[in-house]
PDB file of N, CA, C and O in Angstrom:
ATOM      1  N   UNK A   1    -198.039  -5.524 -48.466  1.00  0.00           N
ATOM      2  CA  UNK A   1    -199.475  -5.664 -48.565  1.00  0.00           C
ATOM      3  C   UNK A   1    -199.804  -7.111 -48.926  1.00  0.00           C
ATOM      4  O   UNK A   1    -199.165  -7.721 -49.784  1.00  0.00           O
ATOM      5  N   UNK A   2    -200.800  -7.630 -48.256  1.00  0.00           N
ATOM      6  CA  UNK A   2    -201.196  -9.016 -48.507  1.00  0.00           C
ATOM      7  C   UNK A   2    -201.893  -9.141 -49.866  1.00  0.00           C
ATOM      8  O   UNK A   2    -202.631  -8.243 -50.271  1.00  0.00           O
ATOM      9  N   UNK A   3    -201.661 -10.246 -50.561  1.00  0.00           N
ATOM     10  CA  UNK A   3    -202.255 -10.400 -51.897  1.00  0.00           C
ATOM     11  C   UNK A   3    -203.752 -10.693 -51.880  1.00  0.00           C
ATOM     12  O   UNK A   3    -204.412 -10.557 -52.910  1.00  0.00           O
ATOM     13  N   UNK A   4    -204.302 -11.091 -50.733  1.00  0.00           N
ATOM     14  CA  UNK A   4    -205.737 -11.376 -50.659  1.00  0.00           C
ATOM     15  C   UNK A   4    -206.390 -10.485 -49.613  1.00  0.00           C
ATOM     16  O   UNK A   4    -205.710  -9.863 -48.796  1.00  0.00           O
ATOM     17  N   UNK A   5    -207.687 -10.433 -49.646  1.00  0.00           N
ATOM     18  CA  UNK A   5    -208.456  -9.655 -48.691  1.00  0.00           C
ATOM     19  C   UNK A   5    -209.102 -10.611 -47.682  1.00  0.00           C
ATOM     20  O   UNK A   5    -210.291 -10.498 -47.383  1.00  0.00           O
ATOM     21  N   UNK A   6    -208.317 -11.540 -47.169  1.00  0.00           N
ATOM     22  CA  UNK A   6    -208.834 -12.586 -46.304  1.00  0.00           C
ATOM     23  C   UNK A   6    -209.450 -12.034 -45.019  1.00  0.00           C
ATOM     24  O   UNK A   6    -210.424 -12.594 -44.516  1.00  0.00           O
ATOM     25  N   UNK A   7    -208.894 -10.940 -44.479  1.00  0.00           N
ATOM     26  CA  UNK A   7    -209.434 -10.362 -43.245  1.00  0.00           C
ATOM     27  C   UNK A   7    -210.892  -9.940 -43.438  1.00  0.00           C
ATOM     28  O   UNK A   7    -211.737 -10.219 -42.588  1.00  0.00           O
ATOM     29  N   UNK A   8    -211.185  -9.274 -44.545  1.00  0.00           N
ATOM     30  CA  UNK A   8    -212.556  -8.841 -44.814  1.00  0.00           C
ATOM     31  C   UNK A   8    -213.473 -10.041 -45.026  1.00  0.00           C
ATOM     32  O   UNK A   8    -214.611 -10.049 -44.557  1.00  0.00           O
ATOM     33  N   UNK A   9    -212.980 -11.044 -45.727  1.00  0.00           N
ATOM     34  CA  UNK A   9    -213.789 -12.236 -45.957  1.00  0.00           C
ATOM     35  C   UNK A   9    -214.077 -12.966 -44.651  1.00  0.00           C
ATOM     36  O   UNK A   9    -215.193 -13.442 -44.446  1.00  0.00           O
ATOM     37  N   UNK A  10    -213.092 -13.060 -43.770  1.00  0.00           N
ATOM     38  CA  UNK A  10    -213.292 -13.733 -42.493  1.00  0.00           C
ATOM     39  C   UNK A  10    -214.259 -12.965 -41.597  1.00  0.00           C
ATOM     40  O   UNK A  10    -215.013 -13.575 -40.840  1.00  0.00           O
ATOM     41  N   UNK A  11    -214.247 -11.640 -41.672  1.00  0.00           N
ATOM     42  CA  UNK A  11    -215.160 -10.866 -40.836  1.00  0.00           C
ATOM     43  C   UNK A  11    -216.615 -11.023 -41.289  1.00  0.00           C
ATOM     44  O   UNK A  11    -217.536 -10.813 -40.499  1.00  0.00           O
ATOM     45  N   UNK A  12    -216.820 -11.387 -42.537  1.00  0.00           N
ATOM     46  CA  UNK A  12    -218.181 -11.604 -43.038  1.00  0.00           C
ATOM     47  C   UNK A  12    -218.654 -13.043 -42.875  1.00  0.00           C
ATOM     48  O   UNK A  12    -219.833 -13.331 -43.077  1.00  0.00           O
ATOM     49  N   UNK A  13    -217.763 -13.936 -42.518  1.00  0.00           N
ATOM     50  CA  UNK A  13    -218.092 -15.358 -42.478  1.00  0.00           C
ATOM     51  C   UNK A  13    -219.210 -15.674 -41.475  1.00  0.00           C
ATOM     52  O   UNK A  13    -220.182 -16.338 -41.838  1.00  0.00           O
ATOM     53  N   UNK A  14    -219.094 -15.216 -40.232  1.00  0.00           N
ATOM     54  CA  UNK A  14    -220.105 -15.532 -39.217  1.00  0.00           C
ATOM     55  C   UNK A  14    -221.482 -14.963 -39.552  1.00  0.00           C
ATOM     56  O   UNK A  14    -222.474 -15.678 -39.406  1.00  0.00           O
ATOM     57  N   UNK A  15    -221.589 -13.692 -40.001  1.00  0.00           N
ATOM     58  CA  UNK A  15    -222.925 -13.214 -40.376  1.00  0.00           C
ATOM     59  C   UNK A  15    -223.553 -14.006 -41.521  1.00  0.00           C
ATOM     60  O   UNK A  15    -224.766 -14.215 -41.535  1.00  0.00           O
ATOM     61  N   UNK A  16    -222.740 -14.447 -42.477  1.00  0.00           N
ATOM     62  CA  UNK A  16    -223.275 -15.222 -43.592  1.00  0.00           C
ATOM     63  C   UNK A  16    -223.764 -16.585 -43.107  1.00  0.00           C
ATOM     64  O   UNK A  16    -224.828 -17.045 -43.521  1.00  0.00           O
ATOM     65  N   UNK A  17    -223.003 -17.224 -42.243  1.00  0.00           N
ATOM     66  CA  UNK A  17    -223.425 -18.516 -41.693  1.00  0.00           C
ATOM     67  C   UNK A  17    -224.698 -18.353 -40.867  1.00  0.00           C
ATOM     68  O   UNK A  17    -225.614 -19.169 -40.968  1.00  0.00           O
ATOM     69  N   UNK A  18    -224.760 -17.299 -40.049  1.00  0.00           N
ATOM     70  CA  UNK A  18    -225.954 -17.043 -39.244  1.00  0.00           C
ATOM     71  C   UNK A  18    -227.174 -16.853 -40.144  1.00  0.00           C
ATOM     72  O   UNK A  18    -228.240 -17.410 -39.882  1.00  0.00           O
ATOM     73  N   UNK A  19    -227.010 -16.069 -41.197  1.00  0.00           N
ATOM     74  CA  UNK A  19    -228.118 -15.818 -42.123  1.00  0.00           C
ATOM     75  C   UNK A  19    -228.573 -17.128 -42.779  1.00  0.00           C
ATOM     76  O   UNK A  19    -229.769 -17.341 -42.977  1.00  0.00           O
ATOM     77  N   UNK A  20    -227.622 -17.999 -43.113  1.00  0.00           N
ATOM     78  CA  UNK A  20    -227.967 -19.279 -43.726  1.00  0.00           C
ATOM     79  C   UNK A  20    -228.736 -20.175 -42.760  1.00  0.00           C
ATOM     80  O   UNK A  20    -229.706 -20.827 -43.148  1.00  0.00           O
ATOM     81  N   UNK A  21    -228.298 -20.205 -41.493  1.00  0.00           N
ATOM     82  CA  UNK A  21    -228.941 -21.062 -40.500  1.00  0.00           C
ATOM     83  C   UNK A  21    -230.360 -20.595 -40.175  1.00  0.00           C
ATOM     84  O   UNK A  21    -231.270 -21.413 -40.039  1.00  0.00           O
ATOM     85  N   UNK A  22    -230.550 -19.272 -40.050  1.00  0.00           N
ATOM     86  CA  UNK A  22    -231.866 -18.766 -39.636  1.00  0.00           C
ATOM     87  C   UNK A  22    -232.737 -18.357 -40.823  1.00  0.00           C
ATOM     88  O   UNK A  22    -233.798 -17.761 -40.635  1.00  0.00           O
ATOM     89  N   UNK A  23    -232.294 -18.674 -42.052  1.00  0.00           N
ATOM     90  CA  UNK A  23    -233.061 -18.392 -43.263  1.00  0.00           C
ATOM     91  C   UNK A  23    -233.304 -16.899 -43.481  1.00  0.00           C
ATOM     92  O   UNK A  23    -234.368 -16.507 -43.961  1.00  0.00           O
ATOM     93  N   UNK A  24    -232.338 -16.077 -43.135  1.00  0.00           N
ATOM     94  CA  UNK A  24    -232.420 -14.653 -43.424  1.00  0.00           C
ATOM     95  C   UNK A  24    -233.254 -13.870 -42.445  1.00  0.00           C
ATOM     96  O   UNK A  24    -233.603 -14.354 -41.368  1.00  0.00           O
ATOM     97  N   UNK A  25    -233.567 -12.656 -42.833  1.00  0.00           N
ATOM     98  CA  UNK A  25    -234.381 -11.771 -42.006  1.00  0.00           C
ATOM     99  C   UNK A  25    -235.772 -11.665 -42.608  1.00  0.00           C
ATOM    100  O   UNK A  25    -235.955 -11.780 -43.820  1.00  0.00           O
ATOM    101  N   UNK A  26    -236.732 -11.449 -41.751  1.00  0.00           N
ATOM    102  CA  UNK A  26    -238.113 -11.372 -42.232  1.00  0.00           C
ATOM    103  C   UNK A  26    -238.571  -9.943 -42.477  1.00  0.00           C
ATOM    104  O   UNK A  26    -239.652  -9.720 -43.022  1.00  0.00           O
ATOM    105  N   UNK A  27    -237.758  -8.980 -42.080  1.00  0.00           N
ATOM    106  CA  UNK A  27    -238.139  -7.586 -42.297  1.00  0.00           C
ATOM    107  C   UNK A  27    -236.896  -6.723 -42.440  1.00  0.00           C
ATOM    108  O   UNK A  27    -235.788  -7.144 -42.106  1.00  0.00           O
ATOM    109  N   UNK A  28    -237.091  -5.530 -42.933  1.00  0.00           N
ATOM    110  CA  UNK A  28    -235.992  -4.577 -43.052  1.00  0.00           C
ATOM    111  C   UNK A  28    -235.481  -4.196 -41.672  1.00  0.00           C
ATOM    112  O   UNK A  28    -234.272  -4.074 -41.470  1.00  0.00           O
ATOM    113  N   UNK A  29    -236.378  -4.008 -40.732  1.00  0.00           N
ATOM    114  CA  UNK A  29    -235.974  -3.669 -39.363  1.00  0.00           C
ATOM    115  C   UNK A  29    -235.141  -4.794 -38.749  1.00  0.00           C
ATOM    116  O   UNK A  29    -234.159  -4.532 -38.054  1.00  0.00           O
ATOM    117  N   UNK A  30    -235.530  -6.041 -39.003  1.00  0.00           N
ATOM    118  CA  UNK A  30    -234.764  -7.176 -38.504  1.00  0.00           C
ATOM    119  C   UNK A  30    -233.354  -7.196 -39.088  1.00  0.00           C
ATOM    120  O   UNK A  30    -232.390  -7.470 -38.373  1.00  0.00           O
ATOM    121  N   UNK A  31    -233.230  -6.910 -40.374  1.00  0.00           N
ATOM    122  CA  UNK A  31    -231.916  -6.875 -41.019  1.00  0.00           C
ATOM    123  C   UNK A  31    -231.059  -5.758 -40.440  1.00  0.00           C
ATOM    124  O   UNK A  31    -229.869  -5.952 -40.195  1.00  0.00           O
ATOM    125  N   UNK A  32    -231.655  -4.593 -40.219  1.00  0.00           N
ATOM    126  CA  UNK A  32    -230.914  -3.462 -39.649  1.00  0.00           C
ATOM    127  C   UNK A  32    -230.490  -3.751 -38.211  1.00  0.00           C
ATOM    128  O   UNK A  32    -229.374  -3.414 -37.813  1.00  0.00           O
ATOM    129  N   UNK A  33    -231.368  -4.369 -37.436  1.00  0.00           N
ATOM    130  CA  UNK A  33    -231.046  -4.697 -36.053  1.00  0.00           C
ATOM    131  C   UNK A  33    -229.908  -5.707 -35.988  1.00  0.00           C
ATOM    132  O   UNK A  33    -228.982  -5.550 -35.192  1.00  0.00           O
ATOM    133  N   UNK A  34    -229.972  -6.731 -36.812  1.00  0.00           N
ATOM    134  CA  UNK A  34    -228.916  -7.736 -36.838  1.00  0.00           C
ATOM    135  C   UNK A  34    -227.588  -7.114 -37.249  1.00  0.00           C
ATOM    136  O   UNK A  34    -226.559  -7.399 -36.636  1.00  0.00           O
ATOM    137  N   UNK A  35    -227.595  -6.275 -38.269  1.00  0.00           N
ATOM    138  CA  UNK A  35    -226.336  -5.668 -38.716  1.00  0.00           C
ATOM    139  C   UNK A  35    -225.753  -4.747 -37.652  1.00  0.00           C
ATOM    140  O   UNK A  35    -224.534  -4.692 -37.488  1.00  0.00           O
ATOM    141  N   UNK A  36    -226.598  -4.026 -36.928  1.00  0.00           N
ATOM    142  CA  UNK A  36    -226.120  -3.159 -35.848  1.00  0.00           C
ATOM    143  C   UNK A  36    -225.517  -3.979 -34.714  1.00  0.00           C
ATOM    144  O   UNK A  36    -224.443  -3.650 -34.210  1.00  0.00           O
ATOM    145  N   UNK A  37    -226.203  -5.042 -34.315  1.00  0.00           N
ATOM    146  CA  UNK A  37    -225.697  -5.894 -33.237  1.00  0.00           C
ATOM    147  C   UNK A  37    -224.376  -6.552 -33.616  1.00  0.00           C
ATOM    148  O   UNK A  37    -223.445  -6.584 -32.812  1.00  0.00           O
ATOM    149  N   UNK A  38    -224.290  -7.075 -34.829  1.00  0.00           N
ATOM    150  CA  UNK A  38    -223.045  -7.704 -35.273  1.00  0.00           C
ATOM    151  C   UNK A  38    -221.906  -6.693 -35.361  1.00  0.00           C
ATOM    152  O   UNK A  38    -220.757  -7.018 -35.059  1.00  0.00           O
ATOM    153  N   UNK A  39    -222.221  -5.479 -35.771  1.00  0.00           N
ATOM    154  CA  UNK A  39    -221.210  -4.429 -35.833  1.00  0.00           C
ATOM    155  C   UNK A  39    -220.681  -4.090 -34.444  1.00  0.00           C
ATOM    156  O   UNK A  39    -219.474  -3.928 -34.264  1.00  0.00           O
ATOM    157  N   UNK A  40    -221.570  -3.981 -33.465  1.00  0.00           N
ATOM    158  CA  UNK A  40    -221.162  -3.688 -32.087  1.00  0.00           C
ATOM    159  C   UNK A  40    -220.311  -4.814 -31.512  1.00  0.00           C
ATOM    160  O   UNK A  40    -219.302  -4.559 -30.853  1.00  0.00           O
ATOM    161  N   UNK A  41    -220.710  -6.045 -31.756  1.00  0.00           N
ATOM    162  CA  UNK A  41    -219.959  -7.200 -31.248  1.00  0.00           C
ATOM    163  C   UNK A  41    -218.582  -7.271 -31.895  1.00  0.00           C
ATOM    164  O   UNK A  41    -217.586  -7.507 -31.211  1.00  0.00           O
ATOM    165  N   UNK A  42    -218.521  -7.070 -33.202  1.00  0.00           N
ATOM    166  CA  UNK A  42    -217.241  -7.110 -33.915  1.00  0.00           C
ATOM    167  C   UNK A  42    -216.318  -5.992 -33.449  1.00  0.00           C
ATOM    168  O   UNK A  42    -215.119  -6.213 -33.281  1.00  0.00           O
ATOM    169  N   UNK A  43    -216.856  -4.804 -33.240  1.00  0.00           N
ATOM    170  CA  UNK A  43    -216.044  -3.687 -32.764  1.00  0.00           C
ATOM    171  C   UNK A  43    -215.464  -3.989 -31.391  1.00  0.00           C
ATOM    172  O   UNK A  43    -214.286  -3.734 -31.140  1.00  0.00           O
ATOM    173  N   UNK A  44    -216.285  -4.529 -30.508  1.00  0.00           N
ATOM    174  CA  UNK A  44    -215.801  -4.875 -29.163  1.00  0.00           C
ATOM    175  C   UNK A  44    -214.682  -5.904 -29.245  1.00  0.00           C
ATOM    176  O   UNK A  44    -213.667  -5.769 -28.561  1.00  0.00           O
ATOM    177  N   UNK A  45    -214.855  -6.924 -30.069  1.00  0.00           N
ATOM    178  CA  UNK A  45    -213.826  -7.953 -30.205  1.00  0.00           C
ATOM    179  C   UNK A  45    -212.525  -7.375 -30.758  1.00  0.00           C
ATOM    180  O   UNK A  45    -211.444  -7.706 -30.269  1.00  0.00           O
ATOM    181  N   UNK A  46    -212.619  -6.516 -31.770  1.00  0.00           N
ATOM    182  CA  UNK A  46    -211.415  -5.920 -32.372  1.00  0.00           C
ATOM    183  C   UNK A  46    -210.694  -4.983 -31.415  1.00  0.00           C
ATOM    184  O   UNK A  46    -209.483  -4.792 -31.525  1.00  0.00           O
ATOM    185  N   UNK A  47    -211.424  -4.404 -30.486  1.00  0.00           N
ATOM    186  CA  UNK A  47    -210.808  -3.526 -29.496  1.00  0.00           C
ATOM    187  C   UNK A  47    -210.264  -4.319 -28.308  1.00  0.00           C
ATOM    188  O   UNK A  47    -209.723  -3.742 -27.365  1.00  0.00           O
ATOM    189  N   UNK A  48    -210.411  -5.639 -28.358  1.00  0.00           N
ATOM    190  CA  UNK A  48    -209.917  -6.494 -27.283  1.00  0.00           C
ATOM    191  C   UNK A  48    -210.798  -6.462 -26.047  1.00  0.00           C
ATOM    192  O   UNK A  48    -210.328  -6.722 -24.940  1.00  0.00           O
ATOM    193  N   UNK A  49    -212.061  -6.149 -26.227  1.00  0.00           N
ATOM    194  CA  UNK A  49    -213.003  -6.063 -25.110  1.00  0.00           C
ATOM    195  C   UNK A  49    -213.940  -7.260 -25.115  1.00  0.00           C
ATOM    196  O   UNK A  49    -214.065  -7.954 -26.124  1.00  0.00           O
ATOM    197  N   UNK A  50    -214.586  -7.494 -24.010  1.00  0.00           N
ATOM    198  CA  UNK A  50    -215.575  -8.562 -23.901  1.00  0.00           C
ATOM    199  C   UNK A  50    -216.907  -8.047 -24.454  1.00  0.00           C
ATOM    200  O   UNK A  50    -217.493  -7.130 -23.880  1.00  0.00           O
ATOM    201  N   UNK A  51    -217.393  -8.620 -25.557  1.00  0.00           N
ATOM    202  CA  UNK A  51    -218.639  -8.123 -26.141  1.00  0.00           C
ATOM    203  C   UNK A  51    -219.836  -8.219 -25.207  1.00  0.00           C
ATOM    204  O   UNK A  51    -220.716  -7.359 -25.245  1.00  0.00           O
ATOM    205  N   UNK A  52    -219.883  -9.246 -24.374  1.00  0.00           N
ATOM    206  CA  UNK A  52    -221.025  -9.389 -23.463  1.00  0.00           C
ATOM    207  C   UNK A  52    -221.047  -8.287 -22.408  1.00  0.00           C
ATOM    208  O   UNK A  52    -222.108  -7.753 -22.087  1.00  0.00           O
ATOM    209  N   UNK A  53    -219.880  -7.948 -21.869  1.00  0.00           N
ATOM    210  CA  UNK A  53    -219.807  -6.859 -20.893  1.00  0.00           C
ATOM    211  C   UNK A  53    -220.215  -5.549 -21.555  1.00  0.00           C
ATOM    212  O   UNK A  53    -220.950  -4.753 -20.972  1.00  0.00           O
ATOM    213  N   UNK A  54    -219.734  -5.330 -22.778  1.00  0.00           N
ATOM    214  CA  UNK A  54    -220.087  -4.114 -23.500  1.00  0.00           C
ATOM    215  C   UNK A  54    -221.596  -4.024 -23.737  1.00  0.00           C
ATOM    216  O   UNK A  54    -222.209  -2.994 -23.458  1.00  0.00           O
ATOM    217  N   UNK A  55    -222.200  -5.116 -24.257  1.00  0.00           N
ATOM    218  CA  UNK A  55    -223.633  -5.082 -24.542  1.00  0.00           C
ATOM    219  C   UNK A  55    -224.462  -4.950 -23.269  1.00  0.00           C
ATOM    220  O   UNK A  55    -225.481  -4.259 -23.262  1.00  0.00           O
ATOM    221  N   UNK A  56    -224.034  -5.605 -22.194  1.00  0.00           N
ATOM    222  CA  UNK A  56    -224.740  -5.491 -20.921  1.00  0.00           C
ATOM    223  C   UNK A  56    -224.700  -4.042 -20.428  1.00  0.00           C
ATOM    224  O   UNK A  56    -225.713  -3.506 -19.979  1.00  0.00           O
ATOM    225  N   UNK A  57    -223.543  -3.423 -20.513  1.00  0.00           N
ATOM    226  CA  UNK A  57    -223.420  -2.028 -20.091  1.00  0.00           C
ATOM    227  C   UNK A  57    -224.261  -1.127 -20.974  1.00  0.00           C
ATOM    228  O   UNK A  57    -224.930  -0.221 -20.480  1.00  0.00           O
ATOM    229  N   UNK A  58    -224.232  -1.369 -22.281  1.00  0.00           N
ATOM    230  CA  UNK A  58    -225.010  -0.560 -23.219  1.00  0.00           C
ATOM    231  C   UNK A  58    -226.500  -0.648 -22.915  1.00  0.00           C
ATOM    232  O   UNK A  58    -227.193   0.370 -22.905  1.00  0.00           O
ATOM    233  N   UNK A  59    -226.994  -1.850 -22.667  1.00  0.00           N
ATOM    234  CA  UNK A  59    -228.431  -2.020 -22.435  1.00  0.00           C
ATOM    235  C   UNK A  59    -228.881  -1.548 -21.056  1.00  0.00           C
ATOM    236  O   UNK A  59    -229.980  -1.013 -20.910  1.00  0.00           O
ATOM    237  N   UNK A  60    -228.037  -1.744 -20.045  1.00  0.00           N
ATOM    238  CA  UNK A  60    -228.453  -1.407 -18.684  1.00  0.00           C
ATOM    239  C   UNK A  60    -228.118   0.022 -18.270  1.00  0.00           C
ATOM    240  O   UNK A  60    -228.838   0.627 -17.476  1.00  0.00           O
ATOM    241  N   UNK A  61    -227.016   0.563 -18.814  1.00  0.00           N
ATOM    242  CA  UNK A  61    -226.574   1.882 -18.358  1.00  0.00           C
ATOM    243  C   UNK A  61    -226.554   2.935 -19.446  1.00  0.00           C
ATOM    244  O   UNK A  61    -226.357   4.113 -19.150  1.00  0.00           O
ATOM    245  N   UNK A  62    -226.754   2.547 -20.702  1.00  0.00           N
ATOM    246  CA  UNK A  62    -226.828   3.511 -21.792  1.00  0.00           C
ATOM    247  C   UNK A  62    -225.514   3.679 -22.543  1.00  0.00           C
ATOM    248  O   UNK A  62    -224.464   3.189 -22.128  1.00  0.00           O
ATOM    249  N   UNK A  63    -225.612   4.391 -23.664  1.00  0.00           N
ATOM    250  CA  UNK A  63    -224.452   4.535 -24.547  1.00  0.00           C
ATOM    251  C   UNK A  63    -223.332   5.367 -23.937  1.00  0.00           C
ATOM    252  O   UNK A  63    -222.160   5.125 -24.228  1.00  0.00           O
ATOM    253  N   UNK A  64    -223.667   6.342 -23.100  1.00  0.00           N
ATOM    254  CA  UNK A  64    -222.616   7.171 -22.499  1.00  0.00           C
ATOM    255  C   UNK A  64    -221.728   6.353 -21.561  1.00  0.00           C
ATOM    256  O   UNK A  64    -220.546   6.664 -21.414  1.00  0.00           O
ATOM    257  N   UNK A  65    -222.267   5.329 -20.933  1.00  0.00           N
ATOM    258  CA  UNK A  65    -221.475   4.459 -20.062  1.00  0.00           C
ATOM    259  C   UNK A  65    -220.748   3.386 -20.857  1.00  0.00           C
ATOM    260  O   UNK A  65    -219.692   2.916 -20.432  1.00  0.00           O
ATOM    261  N   UNK A  66    -221.294   2.989 -22.008  1.00  0.00           N
ATOM    262  CA  UNK A  66    -220.701   1.903 -22.801  1.00  0.00           C
ATOM    263  C   UNK A  66    -219.560   2.379 -23.695  1.00  0.00           C
ATOM    264  O   UNK A  66    -218.626   1.616 -23.941  1.00  0.00           O
ATOM    265  N   UNK A  67    -219.605   3.595 -24.178  1.00  0.00           N
ATOM    266  CA  UNK A  67    -218.565   4.089 -25.086  1.00  0.00           C
ATOM    267  C   UNK A  67    -217.166   4.028 -24.490  1.00  0.00           C
ATOM    268  O   UNK A  67    -216.237   3.628 -25.192  1.00  0.00           O
ATOM    269  N   UNK A  68    -216.969   4.402 -23.238  1.00  0.00           N
ATOM    270  CA  UNK A  68    -215.612   4.294 -22.681  1.00  0.00           C
ATOM    271  C   UNK A  68    -215.074   2.865 -22.649  1.00  0.00           C
ATOM    272  O   UNK A  68    -213.860   2.661 -22.640  1.00  0.00           O
ATOM    273  N   UNK A  69    -215.962   1.885 -22.631  1.00  0.00           N
ATOM    274  CA  UNK A  69    -215.505   0.502 -22.640  1.00  0.00           C
ATOM    275  C   UNK A  69    -214.789   0.153 -23.941  1.00  0.00           C
ATOM    276  O   UNK A  69    -213.930  -0.728 -23.961  1.00  0.00           O
ATOM    277  N   UNK A  70    -215.133   0.832 -25.012  1.00  0.00           N
ATOM    278  CA  UNK A  70    -214.508   0.548 -26.298  1.00  0.00           C
ATOM    279  C   UNK A  70    -213.356   1.485 -26.627  1.00  0.00           C
ATOM    280  O   UNK A  70    -212.367   1.053 -27.219  1.00  0.00           O
ATOM    281  N   UNK A  71    -213.459   2.730 -26.266  1.00  0.00           N
ATOM    282  CA  UNK A  71    -212.571   3.730 -26.838  1.00  0.00           C
ATOM    283  C   UNK A  71    -211.573   4.375 -25.890  1.00  0.00           C
ATOM    284  O   UNK A  71    -210.731   5.153 -26.338  1.00  0.00           O
ATOM    285  N   UNK A  72    -211.635   4.086 -24.609  1.00  0.00           N
ATOM    286  CA  UNK A  72    -210.731   4.766 -23.684  1.00  0.00           C
ATOM    287  C   UNK A  72    -210.047   3.790 -22.757  1.00  0.00           C
ATOM    288  O   UNK A  72    -210.679   3.227 -21.863  1.00  0.00           O
ATOM    289  N   UNK A  73    -208.774   3.588 -22.961  1.00  0.00           N
ATOM    290  CA  UNK A  73    -207.927   2.863 -22.021  1.00  0.00           C
ATOM    291  C   UNK A  73    -208.436   1.481 -21.605  1.00  0.00           C
ATOM    292  O   UNK A  73    -209.243   0.867 -22.303  1.00  0.00           O
ATOM    293  N   UNK A  74    -207.957   1.011 -20.473  1.00  0.00           N
ATOM    294  CA  UNK A  74    -208.310  -0.332 -20.001  1.00  0.00           C
ATOM    295  C   UNK A  74    -209.760  -0.378 -19.501  1.00  0.00           C
ATOM    296  O   UNK A  74    -210.376   0.646 -19.208  1.00  0.00           O
ATOM    297  N   UNK A  75    -210.266  -1.586 -19.418  1.00  0.00           N
ATOM    298  CA  UNK A  75    -211.611  -1.778 -18.911  1.00  0.00           C
ATOM    299  C   UNK A  75    -211.718  -1.367 -17.453  1.00  0.00           C
ATOM    300  O   UNK A  75    -210.829  -1.676 -16.658  1.00  0.00           O
ATOM    301  N   UNK A  76    -212.805  -0.667 -17.084  1.00  0.00           N
ATOM    302  CA  UNK A  76    -212.996  -0.348 -15.667  1.00  0.00           C
ATOM    303  C   UNK A  76    -213.378  -1.615 -14.906  1.00  0.00           C
ATOM    304  O   UNK A  76    -213.862  -2.583 -15.494  1.00  0.00           O
ATOM    305  N   UNK A  77    -213.159  -1.597 -13.608  1.00  0.00           N
ATOM    306  CA  UNK A  77    -213.534  -2.735 -12.768  1.00  0.00           C
ATOM    307  C   UNK A  77    -215.049  -2.728 -12.614  1.00  0.00           C
ATOM    308  O   UNK A  77    -215.618  -1.775 -12.082  1.00  0.00           O
ATOM    309  N   UNK A  78    -215.714  -3.812 -13.090  1.00  0.00           N
ATOM    310  CA  UNK A  78    -217.176  -3.863 -13.064  1.00  0.00           C
ATOM    311  C   UNK A  78    -217.725  -4.645 -11.888  1.00  0.00           C
ATOM    312  O   UNK A  78    -218.925  -4.917 -11.843  1.00  0.00           O
ATOM    313  N   UNK A  79    -216.866  -5.021 -10.914  1.00  0.00           N
ATOM    314  CA  UNK A  79    -217.366  -5.808  -9.794  1.00  0.00           C
ATOM    315  C   UNK A  79    -218.007  -4.955  -8.742  1.00  0.00           C
ATOM    316  O   UNK A  79    -218.480  -5.473  -7.730  1.00  0.00           O
TER     317      UNK A  79
END
């Protein structure tokens, strides 16, 4: 077991920098939306998937089409 929790600290680094640059969120809904988007992007990256392809599929084709991109086997051919 590693003596530090560096993985958790590194996963929080980008959201903290983003929050610092944009001066935080202006509403509770904005904070929830940002946390959801960052969670989806981080999950895609950890699964070895392209976050942009995942988000594009999620927005254009819905969650039922996007879930297999993260959780089932290799990426389908999107061409």
